[in-house]
N, C-alpha and C positions, 0 to 999 in steps of 0.2 A: 474575430474568431473565424476559424476555418469550419466550413460546413462539413457534415458527415459525408463520407464517400458512399455510404449505403443509406438510402432513405428509409430510416427505421419505421416511419409511420406507414409505409407501404408493406411492411413485413408483418405477417400474422403469426408465423411460427419460425423458430430458430433452433438449430442443433449445434451445440458446442461439442467438438470432438477432441479427445485427448487419448491417443494410443498409449498403452503402458499398463502396468499392473493396477488392480483396483485401488491400491493404497494411494495412487496419485490423483484420486478424484478431487481432493482438496485443492489441487492446482487449477481446476476448472471453475471452482466456486466463485472467485472474484469476477470472472468474466460473465458468469450467469447473473450475478448480482448487479453488475454494471448494466447489462442489457435490460434487466427488469427495471432498473432505476431510470434509464433513458427512454424506454418504451414499455410503460406499464401494461399496455394492451396486448403485448406480444406473449405468446406461449413459448417458453424456452425449455428445451430438453438438453440433457448432457449425456454423452456416450463416452465411457471410459472402457477400454478393452485391450486385451493382449492378443486375442485372435478374433477374427470377424468372418463368419461363414456366409455363404450365399443366401441361406435361409434368413439370416438376420438382416441382410441388405434388403431382401424382398419385404420384410416387415417394416423396415425404416422408410420404404417408399410410400406407404399408405398415408402417413400424416401430411405429406406434401409440404416440405420445408421451403421457406422462401430464402432463408439465410443459413449458410453453414460456416461456422467459425472453426478453423483448424488451428489447434494449439501445438502443432508439431511441424518439424521440417521434413517429416517422412512423406513419401508420395502417396501412400494409401488413402489418407483422408482427402487429399486433393481429388483422387479418382472417385472417392465416395460421393463427393459433392456433385460430380458429373452424373454418376449413376442415379443419385436421388433426384436429379433435376432441379437442384437449388438454383434460384435465379441469381443470387449473389453468393460468392464464395470468398472468404477472407482468410488469409494465412500468411505466414512469413515468406518473404522473397528468398528463393533459393536459386543460386546461379545455375544456369543451364536447364531450368525446369519451367520454362514458359513465363506467363505474366503473373 
């Protein structure tokens, strides 16, 4: 078995990000459920949005997320992980957009 790339036992809080209309929230639900099953101690939040203002980003910095899971190939959630200071950021590989 392959070990996890992210040491989930070291993560206290996670944020699952899915840009798009609120109706797409159900697309994030399986990821939230999997994280809770693999790391029951972890607090997991989901953020589904169509627009994200600076005031909301400031609010999201307060919980201090250890892990950000990006469910989109858009660059905004990747930048959000950096702005929030998440230690681990996971998302799809997109050619020409870093690691």
